[in-house]
DRENDO-1510 file (C-alpha; in Angstrom, 1 decimal, always signed):
<recs>
REC; n; res; u; v; w
REC; 1; MET; +21.2; -10.9; -3.3 .
REC; 2; VAL; +20.6; -11.7; +0.5 .
REC; 3; ASP; +20.4; -15.0; +2.1 .
REC; 4; LEU; +19.5; -16.7; +5.3 .
REC; 5; GLU; +22.7; -15.5; +7.0 .
REC; 6; ASP; +21.7; -11.9; +6.2 .
REC; 7; ILE; +18.2; -12.5; +7.6 .
REC; 8; ARG; +19.7; -14.0; +10.9 .
REC; 9; ALA; +21.9; -11.0; +11.2 .
REC; 10; VAL; +18.9; -8.6; +11.1 .
REC; 11; THR; +16.7; -10.7; +13.4 .
REC; 12; GLU; +19.5; -11.3; +15.9 .
REC; 13; GLY; +18.8; -9.4; +19.1 .
REC; 14; LEU; +15.3; -8.4; +18.1 .
REC; 15; PRO; +13.3; -8.6; +21.4 .
REC; 16; ARG; +10.8; -11.5; +21.6 .
REC; 17; SER; +11.9; -12.8; +18.2 .
REC; 18; TYR; +12.9; -16.3; +17.7 .
REC; 19; GLU; +13.6; -18.8; +14.9 .
REC; 20; VAL; +11.8; -22.1; +14.4 .
REC; 21; VAL; +11.5; -24.8; +11.8 .
REC; 22; VAL; +8.1; -25.9; +10.8 .
REC; 23; ARG; +7.5; -28.5; +8.2 .
REC; 24; ASP; +11.1; -28.0; +6.8 .
REC; 25; ARG; +10.6; -24.2; +6.5 .
REC; 26; ILE; +12.6; -21.7; +8.6 .
REC; 27; LYS; +10.3; -19.1; +10.3 .
REC; 28; PHE; +10.7; -16.1; +12.6 .
REC; 29; ARG; +8.2; -15.5; +15.2 .
REC; 30; VAL; +7.2; -13.2; +18.0 .
REC; 31; GLY; +5.1; -15.4; +20.4 .
REC; 32; GLN; +3.0; -17.6; +18.0 .
REC; 33; ILE; +2.9; -14.9; +15.3 .
REC; 34; VAL; +5.1; -15.6; +12.3 .
REC; 35; TYR; +6.5; -12.3; +10.9 .
REC; 36; LEU; +8.9; -13.9; +8.4 .
REC; 37; ALA; +9.0; -17.3; +6.7 .
REC; 38; LEU; +11.4; -18.6; +4.2 .
REC; 39; SER; +10.4; -20.7; +1.2 .
REC; 40; ARG; +11.9; -24.2; +1.2 .
REC; 41; ASP; +14.4; -23.3; -1.4 .
REC; 42; GLU; +15.2; -20.1; +0.5 .
REC; 43; LYS; +14.8; -18.1; -2.8 .
REC; 44; THR; +11.7; -16.2; -1.4 .
REC; 45; MET; +10.4; -15.1; +1.9 .
REC; 46; GLY; +6.9; -14.4; +3.1 .
REC; 47; ILE; +6.9; -11.3; +5.5 .
REC; 48; GLY; +4.4; -9.4; +7.5 .
REC; 49; PHE; +3.2; -6.4; +5.4 .
REC; 50; PRO; +0.3; -3.9; +5.6 .
REC; 51; LYS; -2.6; -5.3; +3.5 .
REC; 52; GLU; -3.6; -1.9; +2.3 .
REC; 53; GLU; -0.1; -1.4; +0.8 .
REC; 54; ARG; +0.3; -4.7; -0.8 .
REC; 55; ALA; -1.3; -4.3; -4.3 .
REC; 56; ALA; +0.6; -0.9; -4.8 .
REC; 57; ALA; +3.9; -2.6; -3.8 .
REC; 58; ILE; +3.4; -5.5; -6.1 .
REC; 59; ALA; +2.3; -3.2; -9.0 .
REC; 60; ALA; +5.2; -0.9; -8.5 .
REC; 61; TYR; +8.0; -3.5; -8.0 .
REC; 62; PRO; +6.8; -6.7; -9.6 .
REC; 63; GLU; +10.4; -8.3; -9.7 .
REC; 64; LYS; +10.7; -7.8; -6.0 .
REC; 65; PHE; +7.2; -8.4; -4.5 .
REC; 66; LEU; +4.8; -11.3; -5.2 .
REC; 67; PRO; +1.3; -11.8; -4.0 .
REC; 68; PRO; +0.9; -14.2; -1.1 .
REC; 69; SER; -0.6; -17.7; -1.7 .
REC; 70; LYS; -4.4; -17.8; -1.8 .
REC; 71; ALA; -4.4; -19.1; +1.8 .
REC; 72; ASP; -2.4; -16.2; +3.0 .
REC; 73; GLU; -4.2; -13.4; +1.2 .
REC; 74; ARG; -6.4; -12.7; +4.3 .
REC; 75; TYR; -3.3; -11.9; +6.3 .
REC; 76; LYS; -1.0; -8.9; +6.4 .
REC; 77; TRP; +1.4; -10.8; +4.3 .
REC; 78; ILE; +3.5; -10.5; +1.0 .
REC; 79; GLU; +6.1; -12.6; -0.7 .
REC; 80; VAL; +9.6; -11.1; -1.5 .
REC; 81; ASN; +12.1; -12.3; -4.2 .
REC; 82; LEU; +15.5; -12.4; -2.2 .
REC; 83; ALA; +17.5; -12.3; -5.3 .
REC; 84; VAL; +16.6; -8.6; -5.9 .
REC; 85; LEU; +17.0; -7.4; -2.4 .
REC; 86; ASP; +20.0; -5.6; -0.9 .
REC; 87; GLU; +20.9; -5.6; +2.8 .
REC; 88; GLU; +19.4; -2.3; +3.5 .
REC; 89; GLU; +16.1; -3.2; +1.9 .
REC; 90; LEU; +16.0; -6.5; +3.9 .
REC; 91; ARG; +16.6; -4.7; +7.2 .
REC; 92; GLU; +13.9; -2.3; +6.5 .
REC; 93; LEU; +11.4; -5.0; +5.6 .
REC; 94; VAL; +12.3; -7.3; +8.5 .
REC; 95; LEU; +12.1; -4.5; +11.0 .
REC; 96; GLU; +8.8; -3.4; +9.9 .
REC; 97; ALA; +7.4; -6.8; +9.9 .
REC; 98; TRP; +8.7; -7.4; +13.4 .
REC; 99; ARG; +7.3; -4.1; +14.6 .
REC; 100; MET; +3.9; -5.1; +13.4 .
REC; 101; CYS; +4.0; -8.0; +15.9 .
REC; 102; VAL; +5.5; -6.6; +19.1 .
REC; 103; PRO; +3.9; -4.2; +21.5 .
REC; 104; LYS; +4.3; -0.6; +20.6 .
REC; 105; LYS; +6.3; -0.1; +23.8 .
REC; 106; VAL; +8.7; -2.8; +22.9 .
REC; 107; ALA; +9.2; -1.4; +19.3 .
REC; 108; ALA; +9.7; +2.1; +20.9 .
REC; 109; GLU; +12.4; +0.9; +23.3 .
REC; 110; TYR; +14.2; -1.0; +20.5 .
REC; 111; PHE; +14.1; +2.1; +18.1 .
REC; 112; GLY; +14.9; +4.5; +21.0 .
REC; 113; GLU; +11.7; +6.5; +20.5 .
</recs>
């Protein structure tokens, strides 16, 4: 299981990324775009995720991925159960969500591409 400290460890040092608290929820942003948001109880997180891959991910891993709320269905977003993630999966999901929000040049420099 991963937690807030694991998330902070992954997001630390990501260019243009910063943490905010909005209505008692911890969120991570690039500019004004939220790419990761923890639930109030910190058991799940919403994260940027390709819309076209969302249904397949939920069907393949229903214990890990949950559909977004009705209000968030229109966005590139998915909910993730933190209890079943390991640190490697967390890192991959967070970095891909962050990559979706930054300019391609910033991501390429960060990943050394």
